[in-house]
ChimeraX commands (.cxc) that place a marker at each C-alpha (Angstrom):
marker #1 position 17.40,-12.78,7.60 radius 0.5
marker #1 position 19.91,-11.45,5.16 radius 0.5
marker #1 position 19.12,-9.05,2.37 radius 0.5
marker #1 position 19.11,-10.66,-1.05 radius 0.5
marker #1 position 17.61,-10.06,-4.45 radius 0.5
marker #1 position 14.28,-11.47,-3.31 radius 0.5
marker #1 position 14.21,-10.22,0.27 radius 0.5
marker #1 position 14.59,-6.75,1.78 radius 0.5
marker #1 position 13.99,-4.90,5.04 radius 0.5
marker #1 position 12.74,-1.47,6.07 radius 0.5
marker #1 position 11.26,0.24,9.11 radius 0.5
marker #1 position 7.59,0.94,9.49 radius 0.5
marker #1 position 6.68,4.53,10.22 radius 0.5
marker #1 position 4.24,5.66,12.87 radius 0.5
marker #1 position 1.38,7.99,12.00 radius 0.5
marker #1 position -0.51,9.60,14.86 radius 0.5
marker #1 position -4.26,10.02,14.44 radius 0.5
marker #1 position -5.14,12.67,17.02 radius 0.5
marker #1 position -8.84,12.66,16.05 radius 0.5
marker #1 position -9.38,8.99,16.92 radius 0.5
marker #1 position -6.48,8.75,19.41 radius 0.5
marker #1 position -4.81,5.95,17.42 radius 0.5
marker #1 position -1.39,5.16,16.08 radius 0.5
marker #1 position -1.03,3.60,12.62 radius 0.5
marker #1 position 2.02,1.61,11.53 radius 0.5
marker #1 position 2.55,2.43,7.88 radius 0.5
marker #1 position 4.61,1.25,4.94 radius 0.5
marker #1 position 6.17,4.13,2.98 radius 0.5
marker #1 position 5.64,3.61,-0.76 radius 0.5
marker #1 position 7.06,5.63,-3.65 radius 0.5
marker #1 position 5.22,5.69,-6.98 radius 0.5
marker #1 position 7.18,6.34,-10.18 radius 0.5
marker #1 position 9.95,8.06,-8.25 radius 0.5
marker #1 position 7.82,11.11,-7.59 radius 0.5
marker #1 position 4.80,10.56,-5.30 radius 0.5
marker #1 position 4.77,9.09,-1.81 radius 0.5
marker #1 position 2.00,7.08,-0.19 radius 0.5
marker #1 position 1.61,5.87,3.38 radius 0.5
marker #1 position -0.12,2.47,3.38 radius 0.5
marker #1 position -1.24,0.25,6.26 radius 0.5
marker #1 position -0.71,-3.51,6.01 radius 0.5
marker #1 position -4.24,-4.78,6.67 radius 0.5
marker #1 position -4.20,-8.51,7.25 radius 0.5
marker #1 position -7.98,-8.80,7.57 radius 0.5
marker #1 position -8.99,-6.98,4.37 radius 0.5
marker #1 position -9.36,-9.11,1.26 radius 0.5
marker #1 position -8.71,-6.25,-1.20 radius 0.5
marker #1 position -6.26,-3.34,-1.23 radius 0.5
marker #1 position -7.73,0.16,-1.04 radius 0.5
marker #1 position -6.67,3.71,-1.89 radius 0.5
marker #1 position -8.50,6.74,-0.47 radius 0.5
marker #1 position -10.12,9.17,-2.93 radius 0.5
marker #1 position -7.68,12.05,-2.21 radius 0.5
marker #1 position -4.67,9.76,-2.75 radius 0.5
marker #1 position -6.21,8.49,-6.00 radius 0.5
marker #1 position -6.85,12.07,-7.17 radius 0.5
marker #1 position -3.26,13.08,-6.36 radius 0.5
marker #1 position -1.85,10.15,-8.34 radius 0.5
marker #1 position -4.29,10.66,-11.21 radius 0.5
marker #1 position -3.37,14.37,-11.53 radius 0.5
marker #1 position 0.30,13.34,-11.66 radius 0.5
marker #1 position -0.52,10.82,-14.43 radius 0.5
marker #1 position 0.50,7.86,-12.26 radius 0.5
marker #1 position -2.61,5.68,-12.38 radius 0.5
marker #1 position -3.53,3.22,-15.05 radius 0.5
marker #1 position -6.90,3.36,-16.75 radius 0.5
marker #1 position -9.86,3.37,-14.39 radius 0.5
marker #1 position -11.48,-0.04,-13.97 radius 0.5
marker #1 position -15.19,0.48,-13.39 radius 0.5
marker #1 position -17.33,-2.25,-11.83 radius 0.5
marker #1 position -20.68,-1.50,-13.47 radius 0.5
marker #1 position -22.96,-3.24,-10.92 radius 0.5
marker #1 position -21.45,-1.41,-7.92 radius 0.5
marker #1 position -20.03,1.72,-9.56 radius 0.5
marker #1 position -16.73,1.17,-7.73 radius 0.5
marker #1 position -13.53,2.31,-9.38 radius 0.5
marker #1 position -10.22,0.46,-9.24 radius 0.5
marker #1 position -6.85,1.09,-10.86 radius 0.5
marker #1 position -3.41,-0.43,-11.09 radius 0.5
marker #1 position -0.44,1.29,-9.48 radius 0.5
marker #1 position 2.82,0.59,-11.31 radius 0.5
marker #1 position 6.48,1.44,-10.77 radius 0.5
marker #1 position 6.16,1.09,-6.99 radius 0.5
marker #1 position 9.06,0.99,-4.57 radius 0.5
marker #1 position 9.26,0.17,-0.90 radius 0.5
marker #1 position 12.59,1.13,0.71 radius 0.5
marker #1 position 14.17,1.60,-2.72 radius 0.5
marker #1 position 13.19,-1.92,-3.80 radius 0.5
marker #1 position 10.89,-2.46,-6.76 radius 0.5
marker #1 position 7.71,-4.30,-5.78 radius 0.5
marker #1 position 4.95,-5.78,-7.94 radius 0.5
marker #1 position 2.12,-3.70,-9.37 radius 0.5
marker #1 position -0.87,-3.17,-7.10 radius 0.5
marker #1 position -4.55,-3.32,-7.99 radius 0.5
marker #1 position -6.42,-0.98,-5.62 radius 0.5
marker #1 position -10.08,-0.18,-5.16 radius 0.5
marker #1 position -10.79,3.51,-4.58 radius 0.5
marker #1 position -13.06,4.10,-1.60 radius 0.5
marker #1 position -13.52,6.04,1.60 radius 0.5
marker #1 position -12.08,4.48,4.74 radius 0.5
marker #1 position -13.88,5.99,7.72 radius 0.5
marker #1 position -11.21,4.76,10.17 radius 0.5
marker #1 position -8.61,6.91,8.38 radius 0.5
marker #1 position -10.75,10.07,8.00 radius 0.5
marker #1 position -9.57,12.93,10.23 radius 0.5
marker #1 position -11.30,15.92,8.57 radius 0.5
marker #1 position -13.35,16.67,5.45 radius 0.5
marker #1 position -11.56,14.79,2.65 radius 0.5
marker #1 position -8.38,14.47,4.78 radius 0.5
marker #1 position -7.00,11.09,5.79 radius 0.5
marker #1 position -4.25,10.13,8.21 radius 0.5
marker #1 position -2.97,7.50,5.71 radius 0.5
marker #1 position -3.49,6.91,1.99 radius 0.5
marker #1 position -4.93,3.41,2.06 radius 0.5
marker #1 position -4.05,-0.17,2.86 radius 0.5
marker #1 position -2.54,-3.32,1.44 radius 0.5
marker #1 position -5.06,-6.15,1.68 radius 0.5
marker #1 position -4.46,-9.87,1.61 radius 0.5
marker #1 position -4.68,-9.78,-2.19 radius 0.5
marker #1 position -1.34,-7.97,-2.22 radius 0.5
marker #1 position 0.28,-9.23,0.98 radius 0.5
marker #1 position -0.24,-12.88,-0.01 radius 0.5
marker #1 position -0.12,-12.36,-3.77 radius 0.5
marker #1 position 3.13,-10.42,-4.07 radius 0.5
marker #1 position 5.16,-11.63,-1.11 radius 0.5
marker #1 position 6.36,-15.05,-0.01 radius 0.5
marker #1 position 7.12,-13.88,3.53 radius 0.5
marker #1 position 6.33,-10.97,5.82 radius 0.5
marker #1 position 8.13,-10.69,9.17 radius 0.5
marker #1 position 8.01,-7.88,11.74 radius 0.5
marker #1 position 10.49,-7.27,14.57 radius 0.5
marker #1 position 8.19,-5.64,17.08 radius 0.5
marker #1 position 10.93,-3.92,19.12 radius 0.5
marker #1 position 12.39,-2.07,16.11 radius 0.5
marker #1 position 9.39,-2.03,13.73 radius 0.5
marker #1 position 11.69,-3.54,11.10 radius 0.5
marker #1 position 9.83,-5.46,8.40 radius 0.5
marker #1 position 11.43,-8.04,6.13 radius 0.5
marker #1 position 9.56,-8.87,2.94 radius 0.5
marker #1 position 10.32,-11.79,0.67 radius 0.5
marker #1 position 9.24,-11.24,-2.92 radius 0.5
marker #1 position 7.63,-14.09,-4.81 radius 0.5
marker #1 position 9.52,-15.01,-7.95 radius 0.5
marker #1 position 7.94,-13.87,-11.21 radius 0.5
marker #1 position 5.59,-16.43,-12.82 radius 0.5
marker #1 position 7.56,-19.13,-14.59 radius 0.5
marker #1 position 10.59,-18.80,-12.27 radius 0.5
marker #1 position 11.15,-21.00,-9.25 radius 0.5
marker link #1:1,2 radius 0.2
marker link #1:2,3 radius 0.2
marker link #1:3,4 radius 0.2
marker link #1:4,5 radius 0.2
marker link #1:5,6 radius 0.2
marker link #1:6,7 radius 0.2
marker link #1:7,8 radius 0.2
marker link #1:8,9 radius 0.2
marker link #1:9,10 radius 0.2
marker link #1:10,11 radius 0.2
marker link #1:11,12 radius 0.2
marker link #1:12,13 radius 0.2
marker link #1:13,14 radius 0.2
marker link #1:14,15 radius 0.2
marker link #1:15,16 radius 0.2
marker link #1:16,17 radius 0.2
marker link #1:17,18 radius 0.2
marker link #1:18,19 radius 0.2
marker link #1:19,20 radius 0.2
marker link #1:20,21 radius 0.2
marker link #1:21,22 radius 0.2
marker link #1:22,23 radius 0.2
marker link #1:23,24 radius 0.2
marker link #1:24,25 radius 0.2
marker link #1:25,26 radius 0.2
marker link #1:26,27 radius 0.2
marker link #1:27,28 radius 0.2
marker link #1:28,29 radius 0.2
marker link #1:29,30 radius 0.2
marker link #1:30,31 radius 0.2
marker link #1:31,32 radius 0.2
marker link #1:32,33 radius 0.2
marker link #1:33,34 radius 0.2
marker link #1:34,35 radius 0.2
marker link #1:35,36 radius 0.2
marker link #1:36,37 radius 0.2
marker link #1:37,38 radius 0.2
marker link #1:38,39 radius 0.2
marker link #1:39,40 radius 0.2
marker link #1:40,41 radius 0.2
marker link #1:41,42 radius 0.2
marker link #1:42,43 radius 0.2
marker link #1:43,44 radius 0.2
marker link #1:44,45 radius 0.2
marker link #1:45,46 radius 0.2
marker link #1:46,47 radius 0.2
marker link #1:47,48 radius 0.2
marker link #1:48,49 radius 0.2
marker link #1:49,50 radius 0.2
marker link #1:50,51 radius 0.2
marker link #1:51,52 radius 0.2
marker link #1:52,53 radius 0.2
marker link #1:53,54 radius 0.2
marker link #1:54,55 radius 0.2
marker link #1:55,56 radius 0.2
marker link #1:56,57 radius 0.2
marker link #1:57,58 radius 0.2
marker link #1:58,59 radius 0.2
marker link #1:59,60 radius 0.2
marker link #1:60,61 radius 0.2
marker link #1:61,62 radius 0.2
marker link #1:62,63 radius 0.2
marker link #1:63,64 radius 0.2
marker link #1:64,65 radius 0.2
marker link #1:65,66 radius 0.2
marker link #1:66,67 radius 0.2
marker link #1:67,68 radius 0.2
marker link #1:68,69 radius 0.2
marker link #1:69,70 radius 0.2
marker link #1:70,71 radius 0.2
marker link #1:71,72 radius 0.2
marker link #1:72,73 radius 0.2
marker link #1:73,74 radius 0.2
marker link #1:74,75 radius 0.2
marker link #1:75,76 radius 0.2
marker link #1:76,77 radius 0.2
marker link #1:77,78 radius 0.2
marker link #1:78,79 radius 0.2
marker link #1:79,80 radius 0.2
marker link #1:80,81 radius 0.2
marker link #1:81,82 radius 0.2
marker link #1:82,83 radius 0.2
marker link #1:83,84 radius 0.2
marker link #1:84,85 radius 0.2
marker link #1:85,86 radius 0.2
marker link #1:86,87 radius 0.2
marker link #1:87,88 radius 0.2
marker link #1:88,89 radius 0.2
marker link #1:89,90 radius 0.2
marker link #1:90,91 radius 0.2
marker link #1:91,92 radius 0.2
marker link #1:92,93 radius 0.2
marker link #1:93,94 radius 0.2
marker link #1:94,95 radius 0.2
marker link #1:95,96 radius 0.2
marker link #1:96,97 radius 0.2
marker link #1:97,98 radius 0.2
marker link #1:98,99 radius 0.2
marker link #1:99,100 radius 0.2
marker link #1:100,101 radius 0.2
marker link #1:101,102 radius 0.2
marker link #1:102,103 radius 0.2
marker link #1:103,104 radius 0.2
marker link #1:104,105 radius 0.2
marker link #1:105,106 radius 0.2
marker link #1:106,107 radius 0.2
marker link #1:107,108 radius 0.2
marker link #1:108,109 radius 0.2
marker link #1:109,110 radius 0.2
marker link #1:110,111 radius 0.2
marker link #1:111,112 radius 0.2
marker link #1:112,113 radius 0.2
marker link #1:113,114 radius 0.2
marker link #1:114,115 radius 0.2
marker link #1:115,116 radius 0.2
marker link #1:116,117 radius 0.2
marker link #1:117,118 radius 0.2
marker link #1:118,119 radius 0.2
marker link #1:119,120 radius 0.2
marker link #1:120,121 radius 0.2
marker link #1:121,122 radius 0.2
marker link #1:122,123 radius 0.2
marker link #1:123,124 radius 0.2
marker link #1:124,125 radius 0.2
marker link #1:125,126 radius 0.2
marker link #1:126,127 radius 0.2
marker link #1:127,128 radius 0.2
marker link #1:128,129 radius 0.2
marker link #1:129,130 radius 0.2
marker link #1:130,131 radius 0.2
marker link #1:131,132 radius 0.2
marker link #1:132,133 radius 0.2
marker link #1:133,134 radius 0.2
marker link #1:134,135 radius 0.2
marker link #1:135,136 radius 0.2
marker link #1:136,137 radius 0.2
marker link #1:137,138 radius 0.2
marker link #1:138,139 radius 0.2
marker link #1:139,140 radius 0.2
marker link #1:140,141 radius 0.2
marker link #1:141,142 radius 0.2
marker link #1:142,143 radius 0.2
marker link #1:143,144 radius 0.2
marker link #1:144,145 radius 0.2
marker link #1:145,146 radius 0.2
marker link #1:146,147 radius 0.2
marker link #1:147,148 radius 0.2
view
């Protein structure tokens, strides 16, 4: 696939989890040109998630929108804006803040910062292809609403 205004490629990075003896393939994300996140593409999760330490880091840097509190559950969500993957602007991301035991490697320390759920993978992108030999991902961005 060729690179165009609506399609771009990048390489996944590998994160080694020595505690659980796992490897994680992660998408490097830059927020507002100043903070980096390492996110897993999770094709079985319905919602995107950010770990509490990653949320705290972004909040201290003033890079999260207003907290969205779900009163019945007490869960907090927020919107991440001005995101870039491989120097390409990508749509805003609504994330729920919660612990992810699979990523926990020490007290309040995680091997990755969270994951993209199907809400984002299917909501923001028209295509998602991985070359397994090179770990190169090609994403096709959906056109903005009203454009086709």
